[in-house]
C-alpha positions in Angstrom: 144.4 177.5 71.5 143.3 174.0 70.0 143.1 171.9 73.0 141.8 168.4 71.7 141.4 165.0 73.7 143.9 162.3 72.6 143.7 161.3 69.4 144.2 158.4 66.7 147.7 158.3 65.1 146.5 159.6 61.6 144.7 162.7 63.3 147.4 163.2 65.5 149.8 163.3 62.4 147.3 165.6 60.5 147.7 168.1 63.4 151.4 168.2 63.2 151.5 168.4 59.1 149.5 171.3 59.4 152.0 173.4 61.7 155.2 172.6 59.4 154.8 176.1 57.5 155.1 178.1 60.7 158.2 179.7 61.1 158.1 182.9 63.0 160.6 182.8 66.1 160.3 181.6 68.6 158.3 178.4 68.7 158.5 176.2 71.3 157.8 172.4 71.5 157.3 170.6 74.6 157.1 167.0 75.0 155.5 165.4 78.4 155.2 161.9 79.4 152.5 161.3 82.2 153.2 158.6 84.6 150.4 156.5 86.0 151.3 156.9 89.5 149.1 157.9 92.5 150.9 161.7 92.5 150.0 161.7 88.5 149.0 165.4 88.7 151.9 166.6 91.0 154.5 164.8 89.0 153.2 165.9 85.7 152.9 169.6 86.8 156.4 169.5 88.4 157.9 168.5 85.2 156.1 170.8 83.3 157.2 174.1 85.3 160.7 172.5 84.7 160.3 172.2 80.7 158.7 175.6 81.1 161.7 177.0 82.8 164.2 175.3 80.6 162.7 177.1 77.6 162.8 180.3 79.1 166.4 179.9 79.8 167.0 178.8 76.1 165.5 181.8 74.8 167.2 184.2 77.0 170.5 182.3 76.2 170.0 182.8 72.4 168.2 186.1 72.1 165.0 184.6 71.6 162.6 186.3 74.0 159.3 187.3 72.5 157.5 190.3 72.8 155.0 189.2 75.5 156.7 185.8 77.0 153.5 185.4 79.6 151.3 184.8 76.3 153.6 182.5 75.0 153.8 180.2 77.7 150.0 180.8 78.8 148.7 177.5 77.3 151.1 175.5 79.5 151.2 177.8 82.5 147.8 177.8 82.8 147.5 173.9 83.1 149.9 173.8 86.2 146.8 174.5 88.0 144.3 172.7 86.1 143.8 169.1 88.1 140.7 167.8 85.7 143.5 168.0 82.5 145.5 165.8 84.1 143.2 163.2 85.2 141.8 162.5 81.8 143.4 159.5 79.9 146.6 160.1 78.2 150.2 158.6 78.1 151.4 162.0 77.5 150.7 165.7 76.4 152.5 167.8 73.4 152.7 171.5 73.4 153.0 173.5 70.3 153.0 177.3 71.6 153.0 180.3 69.1 154.4 183.6 69.4 151.3 184.8 68.2 149.6 184.0 71.3 147.4 181.2 73.1 144.7 181.1 70.1 147.9 180.0 67.8 148.8 177.2 70.0 148.1 173.7 70.3 147.9 171.5 73.3 147.5 168.0 72.4 147.2 164.9 74.6 148.8 161.6 73.3 148.0 158.0 73.3 151.7 157.1 73.7 154.4 158.3 76.1 156.8 160.7 74.7 160.5 161.8 75.7 160.3 164.6 78.0 161.9 167.5 75.7 162.0 170.9 75.0 163.0 172.8 72.0 162.8 176.6 70.8 163.5 177.1 67.4 161.8 178.8 64.1 159.8 176.0 63.7 158.1 173.3 66.0 160.5 170.1 66.5 158.1 167.0 65.1 161.1 165.1 65.0 160.8 163.6 68.6 157.1 162.6 68.2 157.2 161.2 64.6 158.9 157.8 65.8 155.7 156.9 67.7 153.6 157.8 64.5 155.4 156.0 61.7 155.0 153.2 61.1 150.9 153.0 61.5 149.0 150.1 60.1 145.0 149.6 60.0 143.9 146.3 60.8 141.0 144.8 62.4 140.3 141.9 65.0 137.5 139.6 64.5 136.6 138.4 68.1 134.7 135.0 68.1 132.6 133.3 71.1 129.7 131.0 71.2 127.8 133.8 72.6 128.2 136.4 69.7 131.0 137.7 67.7 132.2 141.7 67.6 134.8 143.4 65.0 137.0 145.8 66.1 139.0 148.3 63.7 142.4 149.2 65.4 145.9 150.9 64.3 149.1 151.4 66.5 147.3 153.1 69.6 143.5 152.8 69.2 140.9 150.2 68.8 137.2 150.5 68.1 134.1 148.2 67.5 132.4 148.4 64.2 129.0 147.8 63.6 128.3 144.9 61.3 124.8 146.2 60.0 122.3 143.4 59.0 124.4 140.7 59.9 123.5 138.2 62.7 126.5 138.4 65.4 125.0 135.3 67.3 124.5 131.6 66.5 120.9 132.0 68.3 120.2 135.3 66.1 121.5 133.4 63.0 119.1 130.3 63.6 115.9 131.6 65.0 113.8 130.1 62.6 115.7 126.9 62.5 113.9 124.6 64.9 116.0 121.4 64.3 119.4 123.1 65.0 118.2 125.1 67.8 117.1 122.1 70.0 120.6 121.3 70.9 122.7 124.1 72.0 126.3 124.9 71.7 129.0 126.3 74.0 132.6 126.3 74.5 132.6 127.0 78.5 134.5 123.5 79.4 137.3 122.8 81.4 140.7 123.9 79.9 142.2 121.6 77.5 145.6 120.5 77.4 148.1 121.7 79.5 145.4 123.9 81.6 145.1 126.6 78.5 142.1 128.0 79.0 141.7 129.1 75.6 141.7 125.5 74.2 138.4 124.1 75.0 136.0 121.3 73.8 132.9 122.4 72.1 129.9 121.0 74.1 126.2 120.2 72.8 123.5 119.9 75.0 119.7 119.6 75.0 117.8 116.4 73.0 120.9 115.3 71.0 119.5 112.9 68.2 121.4 111.0 65.8 122.8 114.1 63.5 122.5 116.7 65.9 126.3 117.4 65.7 126.2 117.5 62.0 123.3 120.0 62.3 125.2 122.3 64.9 128.6 122.5 62.9 126.2 123.0 59.7 124.7 125.6 61.5 127.8 127.0 62.3 129.6 127.3 59.1 126.4 128.8 57.6 126.5 131.4 60.5 130.1 132.2 60.0 129.6 132.5 56.3 126.8 135.0 56.8 129.5 136.8 59.0 132.3 136.2 56.6 130.1 138.3 53.8 129.3 141.2 56.3 133.0 141.5 57.5 134.4 141.7 53.8 131.7 144.2 53.0 133.0 146.3 56.0 136.6 145.9 55.1 136.1 146.4 51.5 135.4 150.2 52.2 139.3 150.7 53.1 141.2 151.8 50.4 143.9 149.4 50.8 143.1 145.8 52.2 143.9 145.9 56.0 145.5 142.7 57.8 142.3 140.9 59.7 143.1 138.9 62.5 140.8 136.4 64.4 140.3 136.0 68.5 138.6 133.4 70.3 138.4 129.6 70.8 140.2 127.3 68.4 137.5 125.2 67.4 135.7 128.6 66.5 138.6 129.9 64.5 139.1 126.8 62.7 135.1 126.6 61.8 135.7 130.3 60.4 138.7 129.4 58.5 136.8 126.7 56.5 134.3 129.6 54.9 136.6 132.6 55.0 137.0 134.2 51.5 139.1 137.4 53.0 142.4 137.1 51.3 144.1 139.5 54.1 143.0 136.8 56.8 146.4 136.6 58.7 147.7 133.3 59.5 148.4 133.8 63.1 145.4 134.1 65.7 145.1 135.4 69.1 144.8 131.9 70.8 143.0 132.8 73.9 139.1 133.8 75.1 139.8 137.6 76.3 136.5 138.1 77.4 134.8 138.3 80.7 131.5 137.4 82.1 129.4 138.0 79.0 130.5 136.6 76.1 130.6 139.8 74.1 132.3 141.8 77.1 136.0 141.5 75.8 139.5 142.5 77.1 140.0 145.1 74.5 143.4 146.4 75.6 144.7 142.7 75.6 143.0 142.3 72.3 144.7 145.2 70.9 148.1 144.7 72.1 148.0 141.1 71.1 146.7 142.1 67.8 149.4 144.7 66.9 152.2 142.7 67.9 151.0 140.0 65.5 150.9 142.6 62.7 154.0 145.1 63.4 156.1 143.2 61.4 154.2 144.0 58.9 153.8 147.6 59.5 157.4 147.7 59.6 157.7 146.1 56.2 158.0 149.4 54.2 160.7 150.5 56.5 162.9 147.3 55.7 162.3 147.8 51.9 163.4 151.5 51.6 166.2 150.4 53.8 167.2 147.9 51.2 166.7 150.3 48.3 168.9 152.6 50.0 171.7 150.2 50.4 171.6 149.1 46.7 171.6 152.8 45.1 174.0 154.5 46.0 173.2 157.1 43.2 170.2 157.7 44.7 171.4 158.2 48.3 172.7 161.1 50.5 174.3 160.5 54.1 175.3 163.6 55.4 173.8 166.6 56.9 174.0 169.1 54.2 173.3 167.1 51.1 169.9 165.6 52.9 169.0 168.8 53.7 169.3 170.6 50.3 167.8 167.5 48.7 164.9 167.7 51.2 164.8 171.6 49.9 164.6 170.6 46.1 161.7 167.8 47.3 163.9 165.1 46.2 163.9 163.0 49.1 161.6 159.7 48.7 162.4 158.4 52.5 164.6 159.9 55.3 166.1 158.1 58.2 166.8 160.1 61.2 168.1 159.8 64.6 165.7 160.2 67.6 168.4 161.8 70.1 171.2 163.8 68.5 171.1 167.3 67.1 172.7 169.5 64.3 172.5 173.3 65.0 173.5 175.3 62.4 171.9 177.5 59.7 170.9 177.2 55.6 169.8 179.6 52.9 167.8 178.1 50.5 168.4 181.0 47.8 172.1 180.3 47.8 171.7 176.4 48.4 174.3 176.5 51.1 174.3 174.6 54.9 176.4 175.8 57.4 176.4 172.9 60.6 178.1 174.2 63.4 179.7 172.3 66.4 177.7 173.9 69.1 174.1 175.8 68.7 174.9 179.9 68.2 172.5 182.9 68.2 170.5 182.6 64.7 170.9 178.8 64.4 168.0 176.2 63.7 168.1 172.3 64.1 169.1 171.0 60.8 167.9 167.6 61.4 164.4 168.5 62.5 164.5 171.0 59.4 165.3 168.0 56.8 162.7 165.9 58.6 160.3 169.2 58.0 161.0 169.8 54.0 160.7 166.1 53.7 157.0 166.1 55.2 156.4 169.1 53.2 157.0 167.5 50.0 155.1 164.0 50.8 158.2 162.4 51.8 158.4 159.4 54.0 160.2 159.8 57.5 161.6 157.4 59.8 163.1 158.5 62.9 164.8 155.9 65.1 168.0 155.4 67.2 171.4 156.5 66.0 172.4 152.8 65.8 169.5 152.3 63.3 170.7 154.5 60.7 172.5 153.2 57.8 176.0 152.9 57.8 176.3 154.7 61.1 175.4 157.9 59.1 174.1 161.2 61.2 170.9 161.3 58.7 170.5 159.0 55.5 167.8 159.7 52.5 166.8 157.6 49.8 166.4 159.9 47.0 163.5 160.4 43.9 166.1 161.3 41.6 
């Protein structure tokens, strides 16, 4: 059984994609949000027990019971008594339970809180989870303070510090051999500026200030930031495509860094706050991540808006009903799929006969057709966006922009 800690979005996406080829029945998908309450373990295990019972009831109702139900649900029921599992940091848990037994199943902590759901079908249900994975975007935050700087690599749910090899990360380190500038120290730990904003602080110079000391210090900072900019660009150039870079810290430092910056994807908007506690390098990474993602999220959503525009302006390359979309997905013709996150369509389809049959209610032998369309689109390299039904184009139950 694959039993992993919470993963970054790209790793979780990979975990889901490699389960798409498995279609033997019954496959059980359970999504479980984990609430941060003082009764965290008790609340989670009660909810899990309810979802397992619901899955068993579904199997009995539609004649899907496996040869060994206990083995099928073992990865989930084992956690009903395992308090250490629920104490680990996670916003949710995903169970992919396989009829082949526990060794073929996946239990995955999630960096987001999914809806509470259970599905028993011929394939795992990735549709309820996919809206949390797409869109995503890699971005960087460069946190500046008088005491030092730190570069962070981030995505929608994760943030990690990134080393800057052979680059000084503080002014003192950069100027350790520069006596004229080291004679005047620089910091931004002054009283809050206009309006009481703690991020707007004047620069203070102290020590043996001679004529021209301020110019020395400013030039020293600019030299330091030029070196830092070179190091940051070296790190970011390793990405296959340019990633947004967001500045954080006091306004005076951000302004000086912008004077020397040569990275084309430095964002216009900054995190205008001093989000560090105590030591200048002890940054509040949770706040940095939240504010950084808020700034780049519209950019992450841009491909979705562009695909929606193409769908609306190319009726000859669009499909907007369950049957036509699923058949196009089977042929590998779906470039972008827009699927709802709540509604379901049960029925049967026969790829060899090129037929789709939609039923008003689930019947024995049925599969969930919207999830099948999502699965086949992902298997053939298409992009999938899952959103509320009201966000789908033209009010369609499902919609697709076709490759041809």
